[in-house]
C-alpha positions in Angstrom: 25.3 247.9 95.9 23.2 245.0 94.9 21.5 243.0 97.7 18.7 240.6 98.6 16.1 242.4 100.7 12.5 241.8 101.9 10.1 244.6 102.6 7.5 242.4 104.3 7.4 239.0 105.9 6.2 236.0 103.9 7.4 233.2 101.6 10.4 233.2 99.3 8.6 235.5 96.9 9.2 238.5 99.2 12.9 238.3 98.6 14.0 241.0 96.1 17.3 241.4 94.3 17.7 245.2 94.2 19.8 248.2 94.9 20.5 249.0 98.6 22.7 251.6 100.3 26.3 250.6 100.9 26.9 250.3 104.7 29.0 253.0 106.5 31.7 251.6 108.9 32.7 252.9 112.3 36.1 253.1 113.9 36.3 249.4 114.9 34.5 248.0 111.8 35.5 246.3 108.6 33.8 246.8 105.3 33.8 243.4 103.6 33.4 242.9 99.9 31.4 239.8 100.0 32.4 237.0 97.6 30.2 234.2 98.9 27.4 233.8 101.5 25.6 230.8 102.7 22.0 230.2 103.7 20.9 229.0 107.1 17.5 228.2 108.6 17.6 231.5 110.6 17.3 233.3 107.3 14.0 231.7 106.6 12.6 232.1 110.1 13.4 235.9 109.9 11.9 236.1 106.4 8.7 234.5 107.6 8.6 236.6 110.7 9.3 235.7 114.3 7.2 237.0 117.2 10.2 237.2 119.5 12.4 239.1 117.0 11.4 242.5 115.6 13.6 243.7 112.7 13.4 247.0 110.8 12.3 246.6 107.2 13.5 246.5 104.5 16.0 243.9 105.7 19.0 242.1 104.2 19.2 238.5 105.5 22.3 236.3 105.7 24.6 235.2 108.6 27.6 233.6 106.8 30.0 235.4 104.6 33.5 235.3 103.2 35.2 237.8 101.0 37.9 240.5 100.7 38.4 243.4 103.0 37.4 246.6 101.2 38.1 249.1 104.0 38.9 249.2 107.7 38.0 251.7 110.5 40.5 254.1 111.9 41.2 252.0 115.0 41.6 248.7 113.2 45.3 247.9 113.2 45.7 244.1 112.6 43.6 243.8 109.4 44.2 245.4 106.0 42.5 246.0 102.7 42.7 243.0 100.3 42.8 240.3 103.0 40.8 237.1 102.3 38.6 236.5 105.4 35.4 234.9 106.8 33.0 236.3 109.4 32.2 234.9 112.8 28.5 235.6 112.7 28.0 235.8 116.5 28.2 239.3 118.0 28.7 239.8 121.7 29.5 242.8 124.0 32.7 241.6 125.7 31.6 243.3 129.0 28.9 241.1 130.7 29.4 238.3 133.1 29.0 235.7 130.4 31.6 237.3 128.1 34.0 237.5 131.0 33.8 233.8 131.6 34.2 233.1 127.8 30.6 232.2 127.0 30.0 234.7 124.3 26.8 233.1 123.0 25.2 233.6 126.4 26.0 237.4 126.2 23.1 239.6 127.4 23.5 241.5 124.1 24.1 238.5 121.9 23.2 239.0 118.2 23.7 237.0 115.0 24.6 238.7 111.8 21.5 239.2 109.7 19.2 239.1 112.7 19.5 242.4 114.6 20.9 244.3 111.6 21.5 243.7 107.9 23.2 240.6 106.9 25.6 239.1 104.3 23.3 238.6 101.2 24.8 241.7 99.6 27.9 243.0 97.8 29.1 244.7 101.0 28.5 244.1 104.7 29.8 246.0 107.8 31.3 243.7 110.4 33.0 244.4 113.8 36.8 243.8 113.4 36.8 241.2 116.2 34.5 239.0 114.1 36.8 238.9 111.1 39.0 235.8 110.6 41.7 235.4 107.9 41.4 232.3 105.8 44.1 230.1 104.1 45.0 230.8 100.5 44.0 227.3 99.5 40.4 227.7 100.8 37.8 228.9 98.3 35.4 231.7 99.2 32.5 229.2 98.8 34.0 226.7 101.2 34.7 229.5 103.7 31.2 230.8 103.6 29.7 227.3 104.2 31.6 226.9 107.5 31.0 229.4 110.3 27.4 229.1 111.7 26.9 225.3 111.2 30.4 224.2 112.4 30.4 226.5 115.4 26.9 225.3 116.3 27.8 221.7 115.9 31.1 222.0 117.8 29.5 223.7 120.9 26.7 221.1 120.9 28.9 218.0 120.7 32.2 219.1 122.2 31.3 221.7 124.8 27.8 220.6 125.8 27.5 216.9 125.2 31.3 216.2 125.8 31.4 213.6 123.1 34.0 210.9 123.5 35.3 207.8 121.7 33.1 205.3 123.7 29.8 207.2 122.8 27.0 206.2 120.5 25.7 209.4 118.9 22.4 209.8 117.1 22.1 212.7 114.7 18.7 213.6 113.3 18.3 215.2 109.9 21.7 214.2 108.6 21.3 216.2 105.4 21.1 219.6 107.1 24.2 221.8 107.3 24.5 221.3 111.1 23.9 217.6 110.6 26.8 217.2 108.1 29.1 219.1 110.6 27.9 217.0 113.5 28.7 213.7 111.7 32.2 214.8 111.0 32.9 216.2 114.5 31.5 213.0 116.2 33.7 210.9 114.1 36.7 213.1 114.8 36.3 212.3 118.5 35.9 208.5 117.7 32.2 208.1 118.4 29.9 205.6 116.7 27.4 207.6 114.6 23.8 206.8 114.0 22.0 209.1 111.5 18.5 209.6 110.2 17.4 211.0 106.9 14.4 210.9 104.6 16.0 209.1 101.6 18.5 206.4 100.7 20.5 209.0 98.7 20.9 211.2 101.7 21.9 208.3 103.9 24.5 207.2 101.4 26.0 210.7 101.5 26.0 210.6 105.3 27.9 207.3 105.1 30.5 209.0 102.9 31.0 211.5 105.7 31.6 208.7 108.2 28.2 207.7 109.6 28.1 204.1 110.8 24.4 203.3 111.2 21.9 204.6 108.6 18.1 204.9 109.4 15.5 206.0 107.0 12.9 207.7 109.3 10.3 207.6 106.5 10.4 203.8 106.5 10.9 202.9 110.1 10.6 204.3 113.7 14.1 205.5 114.4 13.7 205.2 118.2 12.7 201.5 117.9 15.5 200.9 115.5 18.1 202.5 117.8 17.0 200.4 120.7 17.1 197.2 118.6 20.7 198.1 117.4 21.9 198.8 121.0 20.2 195.8 122.7 17.6 198.1 124.3 20.4 200.2 125.9 19.9 203.4 123.8 22.5 205.9 122.6 24.7 208.2 124.8 23.9 211.4 122.9 21.1 212.5 120.6 21.4 215.7 118.5 17.9 217.0 117.8 17.2 220.3 116.2 13.9 219.1 114.6 11.8 219.8 117.7 8.2 218.9 118.1 8.0 216.0 115.6 10.9 214.0 117.0 11.2 215.0 120.6 9.6 212.1 122.3 11.4 209.6 120.1 14.7 211.3 120.8 14.1 210.9 124.5 13.2 207.3 124.0 16.4 206.7 122.0 18.6 207.7 125.0 20.2 205.3 127.5 19.8 206.0 131.2 21.8 209.1 132.0 22.0 210.0 128.3 22.3 213.5 126.9 20.0 215.2 124.4 21.4 218.4 122.9 19.3 220.8 120.8 20.0 224.0 119.0 16.7 224.5 117.2 13.1 223.4 116.6 12.3 223.4 112.9 9.0 221.5 113.2 7.8 223.3 116.3 8.8 224.5 119.8 6.1 222.9 122.0 6.6 219.1 122.0 4.8 216.8 124.5 6.9 215.0 127.0 6.5 213.0 130.2 8.7 214.6 132.8 8.8 211.4 134.8 10.7 209.7 132.0 13.4 212.4 132.2 13.9 212.4 136.0 13.5 208.6 136.5 16.0 207.8 133.7 18.2 210.8 134.8 18.4 212.3 131.3 20.2 215.5 130.5 18.6 218.1 128.2 21.2 220.5 126.9 20.3 223.7 125.1 22.9 225.2 122.8 23.2 228.3 120.6 26.1 229.1 118.3 29.4 229.4 120.3 32.2 231.5 121.7 35.2 233.0 120.0 37.4 230.2 121.5 35.0 227.5 120.2 35.2 229.2 116.8 38.9 229.2 116.9 39.0 225.5 117.9 36.7 224.3 115.1 38.4 226.4 112.5 41.8 224.8 113.4 40.3 221.5 112.4 38.7 223.0 109.2 41.9 224.7 108.1 43.8 221.5 108.7 41.4 219.5 106.5 40.1 217.4 109.3 36.6 218.8 108.9 35.1 219.9 105.5 32.1 221.9 104.6 29.5 220.0 102.5 28.2 222.2 99.7 25.1 221.0 97.8 25.0 223.8 95.2 26.5 227.2 94.5 23.9 229.7 93.1 24.1 233.3 92.1 22.9 235.9 94.6 19.9 236.9 92.5 18.5 233.3 92.8 18.3 233.5 96.6 14.5 233.0 96.6 14.9 229.8 94.6 17.5 228.6 97.1 15.1 229.2 100.0 12.5 227.1 98.2 14.9 224.2 97.8 15.8 224.3 101.5 12.2 224.5 102.7 11.5 221.5 100.4 14.3 219.6 102.2 16.0 219.0 98.9 19.7 219.7 99.7 22.3 217.5 101.4 24.6 220.1 102.9 24.7 223.9 102.3 23.5 226.1 99.5 26.1 228.8 98.9 25.4 232.1 97.2 28.1 233.5 94.8 27.9 237.2 95.4 30.7 238.8 93.4 
């Protein structure tokens, strides 16, 4: 099969479009003929190399995929060849204390497709049958591939962790990212007033089209000062910050007393400075979040399939152009997701 692989860590230039062995499935696996895959920041972190994650090389990246079932294992009874499906990219054991309580993303063996093993940037990928979800006939493969990771992440952050509600003011940093576009829609779905930051007026206008109420260009003004001005020095109830080091202090200063900061990443660094006194005196809540459970995936997909939430696709590119797609994302060009058309 054709696939994107890297044989060493480095920049986008290490990504090669080449022949790779077709995966062999087990009794409880599905062989998916991938039609579309989408790119996430985890693909770039793994490509560059992460001290905490060791992966065998060569490696196929990619966490999100949609396509048609090519084959099923001998013990798979509820799925069949030819079905149109997407992949829940979070893998969990189903046996540990966290899985028993329904918190799959806290699983002691938790893994993300394309992290511990080969991913979806290929013509075929092997997936556990429990991670396969049928999609409606009116949903394109490109739309389906743009949904799972970012919408699951955003749903857990805002709904499960931050418990967003209609009376909340919610500040979302980096509105143009895939997670950001999902967060805007979810916050509005629950009736919140949404503040967003972005680096250009064009991105802010697109955020407004998704429902954002207050637009802040962080290049032109200090977003924390602007937030406090707009809220009469009160601050917002919730901040969504996956930027990390560059924005952390300003995010904390944007919160009201007793406010909640929820984070799922640190794209600019993992070691920000902070004054712990500010946290305990103002009784702030810092909430970490990673992906989500099978129940959370089911909940957010109900909204997507009903048309209440929609993936935002910046561009669809052929699989062979994956390196160019990585360059665009690292240059912070897209608003929304880049989707790879595989076959």
